[in-house]
mmCIF file of the N, C-alpha and C atoms, coordinates in Angstrom:
data_MODEL
# 
_entry.id   MODEL 
# 
loop_
_atom_site.group_PDB 
_atom_site.id 
_atom_site.type_symbol 
_atom_site.label_atom_id 
_atom_site.label_alt_id 
_atom_site.label_comp_id 
_atom_site.label_asym_id 
_atom_site.label_entity_id 
_atom_site.label_seq_id 
_atom_site.pdbx_PDB_ins_code 
_atom_site.Cartn_x 
_atom_site.Cartn_y 
_atom_site.Cartn_z 
_atom_site.occupancy 
_atom_site.B_iso_or_equiv 
_atom_site.pdbx_formal_charge 
_atom_site.auth_seq_id 
_atom_site.auth_comp_id 
_atom_site.auth_asym_id 
_atom_site.auth_atom_id 
_atom_site.pdbx_PDB_model_num 
ATOM 1   N N  . MET A 1 1  ? -54.204 201.160 92.560  1.00 0.00 ? 1  MET A N  1 
ATOM 2   C CA . MET A 1 1  ? -54.628 201.539 91.030  1.00 0.00 ? 1  MET A CA 1 
ATOM 3   C C  . MET A 1 1  ? -55.573 202.574 91.091  1.00 0.00 ? 1  MET A C  1 
ATOM 4   N N  . SER A 1 2  ? -55.234 203.452 90.351  1.00 0.00 ? 2  SER A N  1 
ATOM 5   C CA . SER A 1 2  ? -56.385 204.453 90.066  1.00 0.00 ? 2  SER A CA 1 
ATOM 6   C C  . SER A 1 2  ? -56.956 204.639 88.585  1.00 0.00 ? 2  SER A C  1 
ATOM 7   N N  . ARG A 1 3  ? -57.798 205.305 88.473  1.00 0.00 ? 3  ARG A N  1 
ATOM 8   C CA . ARG A 1 3  ? -58.569 205.666 87.531  1.00 0.00 ? 3  ARG A CA 1 
ATOM 9   C C  . ARG A 1 3  ? -57.881 206.517 86.525  1.00 0.00 ? 3  ARG A C  1 
ATOM 10  N N  . SER A 1 4  ? -58.157 206.887 85.347  1.00 0.00 ? 4  SER A N  1 
ATOM 11  C CA . SER A 1 4  ? -57.745 207.718 84.558  1.00 0.00 ? 4  SER A CA 1 
ATOM 12  C C  . SER A 1 4  ? -57.152 209.061 85.117  1.00 0.00 ? 4  SER A C  1 
ATOM 13  N N  . ASN A 1 5  ? -58.170 209.481 86.116  1.00 0.00 ? 5  ASN A N  1 
ATOM 14  C CA . ASN A 1 5  ? -58.006 210.688 87.106  1.00 0.00 ? 5  ASN A CA 1 
ATOM 15  C C  . ASN A 1 5  ? -56.843 210.282 88.075  1.00 0.00 ? 5  ASN A C  1 
ATOM 16  N N  . PRO A 1 6  ? -55.512 210.677 88.093  1.00 0.00 ? 6  PRO A N  1 
ATOM 17  C CA . PRO A 1 6  ? -54.741 210.192 88.898  1.00 0.00 ? 6  PRO A CA 1 
ATOM 18  C C  . PRO A 1 6  ? -54.909 210.433 90.393  1.00 0.00 ? 6  PRO A C  1 
ATOM 19  N N  . VAL A 1 7  ? -55.680 211.435 90.589  1.00 0.00 ? 7  VAL A N  1 
ATOM 20  C CA . VAL A 1 7  ? -56.159 211.762 92.135  1.00 0.00 ? 7  VAL A CA 1 
ATOM 21  C C  . VAL A 1 7  ? -57.178 210.905 92.622  1.00 0.00 ? 7  VAL A C  1 
ATOM 22  N N  . ALA A 1 8  ? -57.889 210.435 91.950  1.00 0.00 ? 8  ALA A N  1 
ATOM 23  C CA . ALA A 1 8  ? -59.165 209.318 92.480  1.00 0.00 ? 8  ALA A CA 1 
ATOM 24  C C  . ALA A 1 8  ? -58.543 207.989 92.630  1.00 0.00 ? 8  ALA A C  1 
ATOM 25  N N  . ALA A 1 9  ? -58.625 207.587 94.032  1.00 0.00 ? 9  ALA A N  1 
ATOM 26  C CA . ALA A 1 9  ? -58.187 206.061 94.002  1.00 0.00 ? 9  ALA A CA 1 
ATOM 27  C C  . ALA A 1 9  ? -59.281 205.263 93.909  1.00 0.00 ? 9  ALA A C  1 
ATOM 28  N N  . VAL A 1 10 ? -58.985 203.935 93.606  1.00 0.00 ? 10 VAL A N  1 
ATOM 29  C CA . VAL A 1 10 ? -60.038 202.891 93.649  1.00 0.00 ? 10 VAL A CA 1 
ATOM 30  C C  . VAL A 1 10 ? -60.386 202.340 94.860  1.00 0.00 ? 10 VAL A C  1 
ATOM 31  N N  . ALA A 1 11 ? -61.627 202.221 95.279  1.00 0.00 ? 11 ALA A N  1 
ATOM 32  C CA . ALA A 1 11 ? -62.022 201.752 96.554  1.00 0.00 ? 11 ALA A CA 1 
ATOM 33  C C  . ALA A 1 11 ? -63.264 200.691 95.905  1.00 0.00 ? 11 ALA A C  1 
ATOM 34  N N  . SER A 1 12 ? -63.095 199.897 95.062  1.00 0.00 ? 12 SER A N  1 
ATOM 35  C CA . SER A 1 12 ? -63.994 198.828 94.604  1.00 0.00 ? 12 SER A CA 1 
ATOM 36  C C  . SER A 1 12 ? -63.265 198.152 93.465  1.00 0.00 ? 12 SER A C  1 
ATOM 37  N N  . GLY A 1 13 ? -63.716 196.849 93.551  1.00 0.00 ? 13 GLY A N  1 
ATOM 38  C CA . GLY A 1 13 ? -63.149 195.881 92.231  1.00 0.00 ? 13 GLY A CA 1 
ATOM 39  C C  . GLY A 1 13 ? -63.044 194.479 92.872  1.00 0.00 ? 13 GLY A C  1 
ATOM 40  N N  . ARG A 1 14 ? -62.452 193.608 92.125  1.00 0.00 ? 14 ARG A N  1 
ATOM 41  C CA . ARG A 1 14 ? -62.016 192.222 92.581  1.00 0.00 ? 14 ARG A CA 1 
ATOM 42  C C  . ARG A 1 14 ? -60.867 192.194 93.109  1.00 0.00 ? 14 ARG A C  1 
ATOM 43  N N  . ILE A 1 15 ? -60.654 191.708 94.517  1.00 0.00 ? 15 ILE A N  1 
ATOM 44  C CA . ILE A 1 15 ? -59.406 191.653 95.223  1.00 0.00 ? 15 ILE A CA 1 
ATOM 45  C C  . ILE A 1 15 ? -59.043 189.908 95.220  1.00 0.00 ? 15 ILE A C  1 
ATOM 46  N N  . THR A 1 16 ? -58.065 189.505 94.709  1.00 0.00 ? 16 THR A N  1 
ATOM 47  C CA . THR A 1 16 ? -57.368 188.448 94.695  1.00 0.00 ? 16 THR A CA 1 
ATOM 48  C C  . THR A 1 16 ? -56.126 188.245 95.564  1.00 0.00 ? 16 THR A C  1 
ATOM 49  N N  . CYS A 1 17 ? -56.326 187.283 96.668  1.00 0.00 ? 17 CYS A N  1 
ATOM 50  C CA . CYS A 1 17 ? -54.954 187.121 97.587  1.00 0.00 ? 17 CYS A CA 1 
ATOM 51  C C  . CYS A 1 17 ? -54.534 185.590 97.555  1.00 0.00 ? 17 CYS A C  1 
ATOM 52  N N  . LYS A 1 18 ? -53.187 185.793 97.562  1.00 0.00 ? 18 LYS A N  1 
ATOM 53  C CA . LYS A 1 18 ? -52.493 184.244 97.624  1.00 0.00 ? 18 LYS A CA 1 
ATOM 54  C C  . LYS A 1 18 ? -51.291 184.551 98.535  1.00 0.00 ? 18 LYS A C  1 
ATOM 55  N N  . ALA A 1 19 ? -51.056 183.389 99.299  1.00 0.00 ? 19 ALA A N  1 
ATOM 56  C CA . ALA A 1 19 ? -49.897 183.454 99.820  1.00 0.00 ? 19 ALA A CA 1 
ATOM 57  C C  . ALA A 1 19 ? -49.752 181.838 100.293 1.00 0.00 ? 19 ALA A C  1 
ATOM 58  N N  . ALA A 1 20 ? -48.323 181.713 100.690 1.00 0.00 ? 20 ALA A N  1 
ATOM 59  C CA . ALA A 1 20 ? -47.620 180.124 100.882 1.00 0.00 ? 20 ALA A CA 1 
ATOM 60  C C  . ALA A 1 20 ? -46.587 180.362 101.765 1.00 0.00 ? 20 ALA A C  1 
ATOM 61  N N  . ILE A 1 21 ? -46.365 179.267 102.575 1.00 0.00 ? 21 ILE A N  1 
ATOM 62  C CA . ILE A 1 21 ? -45.011 179.091 103.145 1.00 0.00 ? 21 ILE A CA 1 
ATOM 63  C C  . ILE A 1 21 ? -44.707 177.640 102.720 1.00 0.00 ? 21 ILE A C  1 
ATOM 64  N N  . ALA A 1 22 ? -43.383 177.801 102.195 1.00 0.00 ? 22 ALA A N  1 
ATOM 65  C CA . ALA A 1 22 ? -42.709 176.393 101.756 1.00 0.00 ? 22 ALA A CA 1 
ATOM 66  C C  . ALA A 1 22 ? -43.641 175.581 100.705 1.00 0.00 ? 22 ALA A C  1 
ATOM 67  N N  . GLY A 1 23 ? -44.562 176.395 99.974  1.00 0.00 ? 23 GLY A N  1 
ATOM 68  C CA . GLY A 1 23 ? -45.250 175.872 99.063  1.00 0.00 ? 23 GLY A CA 1 
ATOM 69  C C  . GLY A 1 23 ? -46.804 175.210 99.408  1.00 0.00 ? 23 GLY A C  1 
ATOM 70  N N  . THR A 1 24 ? -47.259 175.542 100.807 1.00 0.00 ? 24 THR A N  1 
ATOM 71  C CA . THR A 1 24 ? -48.382 175.263 101.356 1.00 0.00 ? 24 THR A CA 1 
ATOM 72  C C  . THR A 1 24 ? -49.139 176.611 101.208 1.00 0.00 ? 24 THR A C  1 
ATOM 73  N N  . PRO A 1 25 ? -50.217 176.590 100.573 1.00 0.00 ? 25 PRO A N  1 
ATOM 74  C CA . PRO A 1 25 ? -51.022 177.822 100.437 1.00 0.00 ? 25 PRO A CA 1 
ATOM 75  C C  . PRO A 1 25 ? -51.740 177.978 101.915 1.00 0.00 ? 25 PRO A C  1 
ATOM 76  N N  . LEU A 1 26 ? -51.685 179.347 102.564 1.00 0.00 ? 26 LEU A N  1 
ATOM 77  C CA . LEU A 1 26 ? -52.309 179.850 103.661 1.00 0.00 ? 26 LEU A CA 1 
ATOM 78  C C  . LEU A 1 26 ? -53.668 180.074 103.522 1.00 0.00 ? 26 LEU A C  1 
ATOM 79  N N  . ALA A 1 27 ? -54.529 179.937 104.691 1.00 0.00 ? 27 ALA A N  1 
ATOM 80  C CA . ALA A 1 27 ? -55.958 180.217 104.548 1.00 0.00 ? 27 ALA A CA 1 
ATOM 81  C C  . ALA A 1 27 ? -56.176 181.627 104.716 1.00 0.00 ? 27 ALA A C  1 
ATOM 82  N N  . LEU A 1 28 ? -57.037 182.021 103.556 1.00 0.00 ? 28 LEU A N  1 
ATOM 83  C CA . LEU A 1 28 ? -57.516 183.546 103.731 1.00 0.00 ? 28 LEU A CA 1 
ATOM 84  C C  . LEU A 1 28 ? -58.348 183.572 104.877 1.00 0.00 ? 28 LEU A C  1 
ATOM 85  N N  . LEU A 1 29 ? -58.163 184.712 105.590 1.00 0.00 ? 29 LEU A N  1 
ATOM 86  C CA . LEU A 1 29 ? -59.347 185.066 106.796 1.00 0.00 ? 29 LEU A CA 1 
ATOM 87  C C  . LEU A 1 29 ? -60.156 185.891 106.458 1.00 0.00 ? 29 LEU A C  1 
ATOM 88  N N  . LYS A 1 30 ? -59.568 186.949 105.644 1.00 0.00 ? 30 LYS A N  1 
ATOM 89  C CA . LYS A 1 30 ? -60.339 188.333 105.251 1.00 0.00 ? 30 LYS A CA 1 
ATOM 90  C C  . LYS A 1 30 ? -59.783 189.027 104.073 1.00 0.00 ? 30 LYS A C  1 
ATOM 91  N N  . LYS A 1 31 ? -60.637 189.789 103.210 1.00 0.00 ? 31 LYS A N  1 
ATOM 92  C CA . LYS A 1 31 ? -59.932 190.733 102.275 1.00 0.00 ? 31 LYS A CA 1 
ATOM 93  C C  . LYS A 1 31 ? -61.137 191.881 102.098 1.00 0.00 ? 31 LYS A C  1 
ATOM 94  N N  . GLY A 1 32 ? -60.672 192.868 101.720 1.00 0.00 ? 32 GLY A N  1 
ATOM 95  C CA . GLY A 1 32 ? -61.503 194.068 101.390 1.00 0.00 ? 32 GLY A CA 1 
ATOM 96  C C  . GLY A 1 32 ? -60.578 195.440 101.233 1.00 0.00 ? 32 GLY A C  1 
ATOM 97  N N  . PHE A 1 33 ? -61.312 196.390 101.579 1.00 0.00 ? 33 PHE A N  1 
ATOM 98  C CA . PHE A 1 33 ? -60.985 197.620 101.322 1.00 0.00 ? 33 PHE A CA 1 
ATOM 99  C C  . PHE A 1 33 ? -60.749 198.484 102.852 1.00 0.00 ? 33 PHE A C  1 
ATOM 100 N N  . THR A 1 34 ? -59.803 199.167 103.123 1.00 0.00 ? 34 THR A N  1 
ATOM 101 C CA . THR A 1 34 ? -59.737 200.016 104.251 1.00 0.00 ? 34 THR A CA 1 
ATOM 102 C C  . THR A 1 34 ? -59.224 201.223 103.978 1.00 0.00 ? 34 THR A C  1 
ATOM 103 N N  . ARG A 1 35 ? -59.109 202.195 104.771 1.00 0.00 ? 35 ARG A N  1 
ATOM 104 C CA . ARG A 1 35 ? -58.554 203.470 104.481 1.00 0.00 ? 35 ARG A CA 1 
ATOM 105 C C  . ARG A 1 35 ? -57.450 203.709 105.370 1.00 0.00 ? 35 ARG A C  1 
ATOM 106 N N  . ARG A 1 36 ? -56.405 204.230 104.518 1.00 0.00 ? 36 ARG A N  1 
ATOM 107 C CA . ARG A 1 36 ? -54.838 204.497 105.195 1.00 0.00 ? 36 ARG A CA 1 
ATOM 108 C C  . ARG A 1 36 ? -54.350 205.823 104.825 1.00 0.00 ? 36 ARG A C  1 
ATOM 109 N N  . LEU A 1 37 ? -53.978 206.455 105.867 1.00 0.00 ? 37 LEU A N  1 
ATOM 110 C CA . LEU A 1 37 ? -53.356 207.755 105.724 1.00 0.00 ? 37 LEU A CA 1 
ATOM 111 C C  . LEU A 1 37 ? -52.058 207.668 104.566 1.00 0.00 ? 37 LEU A C  1 
ATOM 112 N N  . VAL A 1 38 ? -52.343 208.785 103.696 1.00 0.00 ? 38 VAL A N  1 
ATOM 113 C CA . VAL A 1 38 ? -51.299 208.813 102.716 1.00 0.00 ? 38 VAL A CA 1 
ATOM 114 C C  . VAL A 1 38 ? -50.327 209.809 103.232 1.00 0.00 ? 38 VAL A C  1 
ATOM 115 N N  . ARG A 1 39 ? -48.983 209.372 103.494 1.00 0.00 ? 39 ARG A N  1 
ATOM 116 C CA . ARG A 1 39 ? -48.023 210.234 103.599 1.00 0.00 ? 39 ARG A CA 1 
ATOM 117 C C  . ARG A 1 39 ? -47.546 211.477 102.973 1.00 0.00 ? 39 ARG A C  1 
ATOM 118 N N  . SER A 1 40 ? -47.880 211.301 101.551 1.00 0.00 ? 40 SER A N  1 
ATOM 119 C CA . SER A 1 40 ? -47.441 212.334 100.820 1.00 0.00 ? 40 SER A CA 1 
ATOM 120 C C  . SER A 1 40 ? -48.711 213.540 100.831 1.00 0.00 ? 40 SER A C  1 
ATOM 121 N N  . ARG A 1 41 ? -49.884 212.826 101.476 1.00 0.00 ? 41 ARG A N  1 
ATOM 122 C CA . ARG A 1 41 ? -50.939 213.995 101.282 1.00 0.00 ? 41 ARG A CA 1 
ATOM 123 C C  . ARG A 1 41 ? -51.642 213.819 102.706 1.00 0.00 ? 41 ARG A C  1 
ATOM 124 N N  . ALA A 1 42 ? -52.017 215.086 103.471 1.00 0.00 ? 42 ALA A N  1 
ATOM 125 C CA . ALA A 1 42 ? -52.655 214.896 104.557 1.00 0.00 ? 42 ALA A CA 1 
ATOM 126 C C  . ALA A 1 42 ? -54.026 214.596 104.759 1.00 0.00 ? 42 ALA A C  1 
ATOM 127 N N  . ARG A 1 43 ? -54.409 213.191 103.986 1.00 0.00 ? 43 ARG A N  1 
ATOM 128 C CA . ARG A 1 43 ? -55.761 212.606 104.076 1.00 0.00 ? 43 ARG A CA 1 
ATOM 129 C C  . ARG A 1 43 ? -55.506 211.138 103.839 1.00 0.00 ? 43 ARG A C  1 
ATOM 130 N N  . THR A 1 44 ? -56.631 210.426 103.952 1.00 0.00 ? 44 THR A N  1 
ATOM 131 C CA . THR A 1 44 ? -56.623 209.031 103.795 1.00 0.00 ? 44 THR A CA 1 
ATOM 132 C C  . THR A 1 44 ? -57.114 208.566 102.329 1.00 0.00 ? 44 THR A C  1 
ATOM 133 N N  . ALA A 1 45 ? -56.729 207.222 102.029 1.00 0.00 ? 45 ALA A N  1 
ATOM 134 C CA . ALA A 1 45 ? -57.273 206.789 100.838 1.00 0.00 ? 45 ALA A CA 1 
ATOM 135 C C  . ALA A 1 45 ? -57.376 205.375 100.813 1.00 0.00 ? 45 ALA A C  1 
ATOM 136 N N  . PRO A 1 46 ? -58.344 204.992 99.991  1.00 0.00 ? 46 PRO A N  1 
ATOM 137 C CA . PRO A 1 46 ? -58.712 203.386 100.095 1.00 0.00 ? 46 PRO A CA 1 
ATOM 138 C C  . PRO A 1 46 ? -57.389 202.475 99.824  1.00 0.00 ? 46 PRO A C  1 
ATOM 139 N N  . MET A 1 47 ? -57.297 201.433 100.302 1.00 0.00 ? 47 MET A N  1 
ATOM 140 C CA . MET A 1 47 ? -56.414 200.274 99.960  1.00 0.00 ? 47 MET A CA 1 
ATOM 141 C C  . MET A 1 47 ? -57.123 199.104 100.262 1.00 0.00 ? 47 MET A C  1 
ATOM 142 N N  . ALA A 1 48 ? -56.546 198.181 99.178  1.00 0.00 ? 48 ALA A N  1 
ATOM 143 C CA . ALA A 1 48 ? -57.042 196.778 99.420  1.00 0.00 ? 48 ALA A CA 1 
ATOM 144 C C  . ALA A 1 48 ? -56.311 195.953 100.420 1.00 0.00 ? 48 ALA A C  1 
ATOM 145 N N  . PHE A 1 49 ? -56.731 194.934 101.029 1.00 0.00 ? 49 PHE A N  1 
ATOM 146 C CA . PHE A 1 49 ? -56.052 194.296 102.082 1.00 0.00 ? 49 PHE A CA 1 
ATOM 147 C C  . PHE A 1 49 ? -56.378 192.905 102.174 1.00 0.00 ? 49 PHE A C  1 
ATOM 148 N N  . CYS A 1 50 ? -55.584 192.136 102.501 1.00 0.00 ? 50 CYS A N  1 
ATOM 149 C CA . CYS A 1 50 ? -55.644 190.428 102.784 1.00 0.00 ? 50 CYS A CA 1 
ATOM 150 C C  . CYS A 1 50 ? -55.164 189.877 104.190 1.00 0.00 ? 50 CYS A C  1 
ATOM 151 N N  . THR A 1 51 ? -55.770 189.218 104.853 1.00 0.00 ? 51 THR A N  1 
ATOM 152 C CA . THR A 1 51 ? -55.269 188.670 105.681 1.00 0.00 ? 51 THR A CA 1 
ATOM 153 C C  . THR A 1 51 ? -55.425 187.280 105.929 1.00 0.00 ? 51 THR A C  1 
ATOM 154 N N  . TRP A 1 52 ? -54.323 186.434 106.395 1.00 0.00 ? 52 TRP A N  1 
ATOM 155 C CA . TRP A 1 52 ? -54.188 185.169 106.115 1.00 0.00 ? 52 TRP A CA 1 
ATOM 156 C C  . TRP A 1 52 ? -53.817 184.588 107.642 1.00 0.00 ? 52 TRP A C  1 
ATOM 157 N N  . ARG A 1 53 ? -54.108 183.495 107.744 1.00 0.00 ? 53 ARG A N  1 
ATOM 158 C CA . ARG A 1 53 ? -53.830 182.443 108.989 1.00 0.00 ? 53 ARG A CA 1 
ATOM 159 C C  . ARG A 1 53 ? -52.520 181.813 108.804 1.00 0.00 ? 53 ARG A C  1 
ATOM 160 N N  . VAL A 1 54 ? -51.555 182.387 109.775 1.00 0.00 ? 54 VAL A N  1 
ATOM 161 C CA . VAL A 1 54 ? -50.125 181.883 109.614 1.00 0.00 ? 54 VAL A CA 1 
ATOM 162 C C  . VAL A 1 54 ? -50.139 180.676 110.603 1.00 0.00 ? 54 VAL A C  1 
ATOM 163 N N  . PRO A 1 55 ? -49.862 179.507 110.114 1.00 0.00 ? 55 PRO A N  1 
ATOM 164 C CA . PRO A 1 55 ? -49.565 178.159 111.247 1.00 0.00 ? 55 PRO A CA 1 
ATOM 165 C C  . PRO A 1 55 ? -48.555 178.501 112.240 1.00 0.00 ? 55 PRO A C  1 
ATOM 166 N N  . PRO A 1 56 ? -48.918 178.162 113.441 1.00 0.00 ? 56 PRO A N  1 
ATOM 167 C CA . PRO A 1 56 ? -47.686 178.150 114.519 1.00 0.00 ? 56 PRO A CA 1 
ATOM 168 C C  . PRO A 1 56 ? -46.672 177.404 113.986 1.00 0.00 ? 56 PRO A C  1 
ATOM 169 N N  . ARG A 1 57 ? -45.510 177.616 114.731 1.00 0.00 ? 57 ARG A N  1 
ATOM 170 C CA . ARG A 1 57 ? -44.130 177.090 114.480 1.00 0.00 ? 57 ARG A CA 1 
ATOM 171 C C  . ARG A 1 57 ? -43.728 177.244 112.883 1.00 0.00 ? 57 ARG A C  1 
ATOM 172 N N  . THR A 1 58 ? -43.982 178.393 112.475 1.00 0.00 ? 58 THR A N  1 
ATOM 173 C CA . THR A 1 58 ? -43.284 178.720 111.083 1.00 0.00 ? 58 THR A CA 1 
ATOM 174 C C  . THR A 1 58 ? -42.565 179.802 110.931 1.00 0.00 ? 58 THR A C  1 
ATOM 175 N N  . ALA A 1 59 ? -42.173 180.116 112.338 1.00 0.00 ? 59 ALA A N  1 
ATOM 176 C CA . ALA A 1 59 ? -41.100 181.256 112.645 1.00 0.00 ? 59 ALA A CA 1 
ATOM 177 C C  . ALA A 1 59 ? -39.910 181.125 111.893 1.00 0.00 ? 59 ALA A C  1 
ATOM 178 N N  . GLY A 1 60 ? -39.255 182.153 111.238 1.00 0.00 ? 60 GLY A N  1 
ATOM 179 C CA . GLY A 1 60 ? -38.301 181.890 110.313 1.00 0.00 ? 60 GLY A CA 1 
ATOM 180 C C  . GLY A 1 60 ? -38.248 181.470 109.033 1.00 0.00 ? 60 GLY A C  1 
ATOM 181 N N  . LYS A 1 61 ? -39.562 180.981 108.650 1.00 0.00 ? 61 LYS A N  1 
ATOM 182 C CA . LYS A 1 61 ? -39.788 180.409 107.366 1.00 0.00 ? 61 LYS A CA 1 
ATOM 183 C C  . LYS A 1 61 ? -39.984 181.464 106.338 1.00 0.00 ? 61 LYS A C  1 
ATOM 184 N N  . ARG A 1 62 ? -39.942 181.458 105.088 1.00 0.00 ? 62 ARG A N  1 
ATOM 185 C CA . ARG A 1 62 ? -40.376 182.274 103.987 1.00 0.00 ? 62 ARG A CA 1 
ATOM 186 C C  . ARG A 1 62 ? -41.819 182.484 103.555 1.00 0.00 ? 62 ARG A C  1 
ATOM 187 N N  . LEU A 1 63 ? -42.334 183.458 103.973 1.00 0.00 ? 63 LEU A N  1 
ATOM 188 C CA . LEU A 1 63 ? -43.888 183.527 103.343 1.00 0.00 ? 63 LEU A CA 1 
ATOM 189 C C  . LEU A 1 63 ? -43.742 184.495 101.857 1.00 0.00 ? 63 LEU A C  1 
ATOM 190 N N  . VAL A 1 64 ? -44.459 183.854 101.041 1.00 0.00 ? 64 VAL A N  1 
ATOM 191 C CA . VAL A 1 64 ? -44.544 184.436 99.555  1.00 0.00 ? 64 VAL A CA 1 
ATOM 192 C C  . VAL A 1 64 ? -46.106 184.548 99.213  1.00 0.00 ? 64 VAL A C  1 
ATOM 193 N N  . GLY A 1 65 ? -46.376 185.752 98.551  1.00 0.00 ? 65 GLY A N  1 
ATOM 194 C CA . GLY A 1 65 ? -47.629 185.802 98.189  1.00 0.00 ? 65 GLY A CA 1 
ATOM 195 C C  . GLY A 1 65 ? -47.755 187.102 97.227  1.00 0.00 ? 65 GLY A C  1 
ATOM 196 N N  . SER A 1 66 ? -49.184 187.327 97.119  1.00 0.00 ? 66 SER A N  1 
ATOM 197 C CA . SER A 1 66 ? -49.460 188.586 96.218  1.00 0.00 ? 66 SER A CA 1 
ATOM 198 C C  . SER A 1 66 ? -50.905 189.106 96.418  1.00 0.00 ? 66 SER A C  1 
ATOM 199 N N  . ILE A 1 67 ? -51.097 190.270 95.924  1.00 0.00 ? 67 ILE A N  1 
ATOM 200 C CA . ILE A 1 67 ? -52.431 190.765 96.297  1.00 0.00 ? 67 ILE A CA 1 
ATOM 201 C C  . ILE A 1 67 ? -52.640 191.532 94.822  1.00 0.00 ? 67 ILE A C  1 
ATOM 202 N N  . ALA A 1 68 ? -53.894 191.029 94.326  1.00 0.00 ? 68 ALA A N  1 
ATOM 203 C CA . ALA A 1 68 ? -54.252 191.765 93.055  1.00 0.00 ? 68 ALA A CA 1 
ATOM 204 C C  . ALA A 1 68 ? -55.643 192.450 93.216  1.00 0.00 ? 68 ALA A C  1 
ATOM 205 N N  . LEU A 1 69 ? -55.799 193.560 92.492  1.00 0.00 ? 69 LEU A N  1 
ATOM 206 C CA . LEU A 1 69 ? -57.220 194.251 92.382  1.00 0.00 ? 69 LEU A CA 1 
ATOM 207 C C  . LEU A 1 69 ? -57.288 194.307 91.017  1.00 0.00 ? 69 LEU A C  1 
ATOM 208 N N  . THR A 1 70 ? -58.543 193.916 90.574  1.00 0.00 ? 70 THR A N  1 
ATOM 209 C CA . THR A 1 70 ? -58.889 194.076 89.005  1.00 0.00 ? 70 THR A CA 1 
ATOM 210 C C  . THR A 1 70 ? -60.171 195.170 89.116  1.00 0.00 ? 70 THR A C  1 
ATOM 211 N N  . PHE A 1 71 ? -60.094 196.092 88.477  1.00 0.00 ? 71 PHE A N  1 
ATOM 212 C CA . PHE A 1 71 ? -61.031 197.158 88.300  1.00 0.00 ? 71 PHE A CA 1 
ATOM 213 C C  . PHE A 1 71 ? -61.261 197.363 86.968  1.00 0.00 ? 71 PHE A C  1 
ATOM 214 N N  . ARG A 1 72 ? -62.370 197.373 86.347  1.00 0.00 ? 72 ARG A N  1 
ATOM 215 C CA . ARG A 1 72 ? -62.738 197.821 84.879  1.00 0.00 ? 72 ARG A CA 1 
ATOM 216 C C  . ARG A 1 72 ? -62.069 197.068 83.928  1.00 0.00 ? 72 ARG A C  1 
ATOM 217 N N  . GLY A 1 73 ? -61.746 195.820 84.288  1.00 0.00 ? 73 GLY A N  1 
ATOM 218 C CA . GLY A 1 73 ? -60.998 194.795 83.226  1.00 0.00 ? 73 GLY A CA 1 
ATOM 219 C C  . GLY A 1 73 ? -59.241 195.003 83.152  1.00 0.00 ? 73 GLY A C  1 
ATOM 220 N N  . LYS A 1 74 ? -59.109 195.811 84.279  1.00 0.00 ? 74 LYS A N  1 
ATOM 221 C CA . LYS A 1 74 ? -57.475 196.231 84.335  1.00 0.00 ? 74 LYS A CA 1 
ATOM 222 C C  . LYS A 1 74 ? -57.281 195.669 85.715  1.00 0.00 ? 74 LYS A C  1 
ATOM 223 N N  . THR A 1 75 ? -56.048 194.831 85.917  1.00 0.00 ? 75 THR A N  1 
ATOM 224 C CA . THR A 1 75 ? -55.465 194.336 87.023  1.00 0.00 ? 75 THR A CA 1 
ATOM 225 C C  . THR A 1 75 ? -54.111 194.937 87.630  1.00 0.00 ? 75 THR A C  1 
ATOM 226 N N  . ALA A 1 76 ? -54.245 195.479 88.705  1.00 0.00 ? 76 ALA A N  1 
ATOM 227 C CA . ALA A 1 76 ? -52.707 195.764 89.367  1.00 0.00 ? 76 ALA A CA 1 
ATOM 228 C C  . ALA A 1 76 ? -52.407 194.629 90.448  1.00 0.00 ? 76 ALA A C  1 
ATOM 229 N N  . ARG A 1 77 ? -51.189 194.195 90.350  1.00 0.00 ? 77 ARG A N  1 
ATOM 230 C CA . ARG A 1 77 ? -50.793 193.245 91.330  1.00 0.00 ? 77 ARG A CA 1 
ATOM 231 C C  . ARG A 1 77 ? -49.447 193.660 91.912  1.00 0.00 ? 77 ARG A C  1 
ATOM 232 N N  . ARG A 1 78 ? -49.443 193.071 92.933  1.00 0.00 ? 78 ARG A N  1 
ATOM 233 C CA . ARG A 1 78 ? -48.099 193.296 94.149  1.00 0.00 ? 78 ARG A CA 1 
ATOM 234 C C  . ARG A 1 78 ? -47.675 192.056 94.707  1.00 0.00 ? 78 ARG A C  1 
ATOM 235 N N  . ALA A 1 79 ? -46.807 191.939 94.277  1.00 0.00 ? 79 ALA A N  1 
ATOM 236 C CA . ALA A 1 79 ? -45.979 190.398 95.038  1.00 0.00 ? 79 ALA A CA 1 
ATOM 237 C C  . ALA A 1 79 ? -45.107 190.888 96.075  1.00 0.00 ? 79 ALA A C  1 
ATOM 238 N N  . PHE A 1 80 ? -45.168 189.754 97.206  1.00 0.00 ? 80 PHE A N  1 
ATOM 239 C CA . PHE A 1 80 ? -44.194 190.120 98.374  1.00 0.00 ? 80 PHE A CA 1 
ATOM 240 C C  . PHE A 1 80 ? -43.548 188.926 98.932  1.00 0.00 ? 80 PHE A C  1 
ATOM 241 N N  . ALA A 1 81 ? -42.684 189.085 99.548  1.00 0.00 ? 81 ALA A N  1 
ATOM 242 C CA . ALA A 1 81 ? -41.693 188.153 100.290 1.00 0.00 ? 81 ALA A CA 1 
ATOM 243 C C  . ALA A 1 81 ? -41.500 188.462 101.620 1.00 0.00 ? 81 ALA A C  1 
ATOM 244 N N  . LEU A 1 82 ? -41.351 187.341 102.606 1.00 0.00 ? 82 LEU A N  1 
ATOM 245 C CA . LEU A 1 82 ? -40.943 187.976 103.941 1.00 0.00 ? 82 LEU A CA 1 
ATOM 246 C C  . LEU A 1 82 ? -40.810 186.901 104.966 1.00 0.00 ? 82 LEU A C  1 
ATOM 247 N N  . ARG A 1 83 ? -39.903 186.969 106.031 1.00 0.00 ? 83 ARG A N  1 
ATOM 248 C CA . ARG A 1 83 ? -39.689 185.873 106.993 1.00 0.00 ? 83 ARG A CA 1 
ATOM 249 C C  . ARG A 1 83 ? -40.812 185.999 107.949 1.00 0.00 ? 83 ARG A C  1 
ATOM 250 N N  . VAL A 1 84 ? -41.232 184.779 108.513 1.00 0.00 ? 84 VAL A N  1 
ATOM 251 C CA . VAL A 1 84 ? -42.241 184.966 109.533 1.00 0.00 ? 84 VAL A CA 1 
ATOM 252 C C  . VAL A 1 84 ? -41.750 185.119 110.919 1.00 0.00 ? 84 VAL A C  1 
ATOM 253 N N  . ARG A 1 85 ? -42.099 186.040 111.677 1.00 0.00 ? 85 ARG A N  1 
ATOM 254 C CA . ARG A 1 85 ? -41.566 186.407 112.724 1.00 0.00 ? 85 ARG A CA 1 
ATOM 255 C C  . ARG A 1 85 ? -42.278 185.764 113.909 1.00 0.00 ? 85 ARG A C  1 
# 
């Protein structure tokens, strides 16, 4: 999510993290902001992240979740799904 200035990235706000395997919610270990390299530009930008505990013996199962960032009353949400390796 960016402010009205498209060059300024958001580095604060409320992060919401949800993930589940076979309908069972995963334990959230950590959430916050980190800086990552932006490929289209030769510099880093802030990014929201979430880390969950994935139980053993779940390889091959489908993990679904979402990460949302709320800043100044606006929310950006990204859903994802993947197979646990």
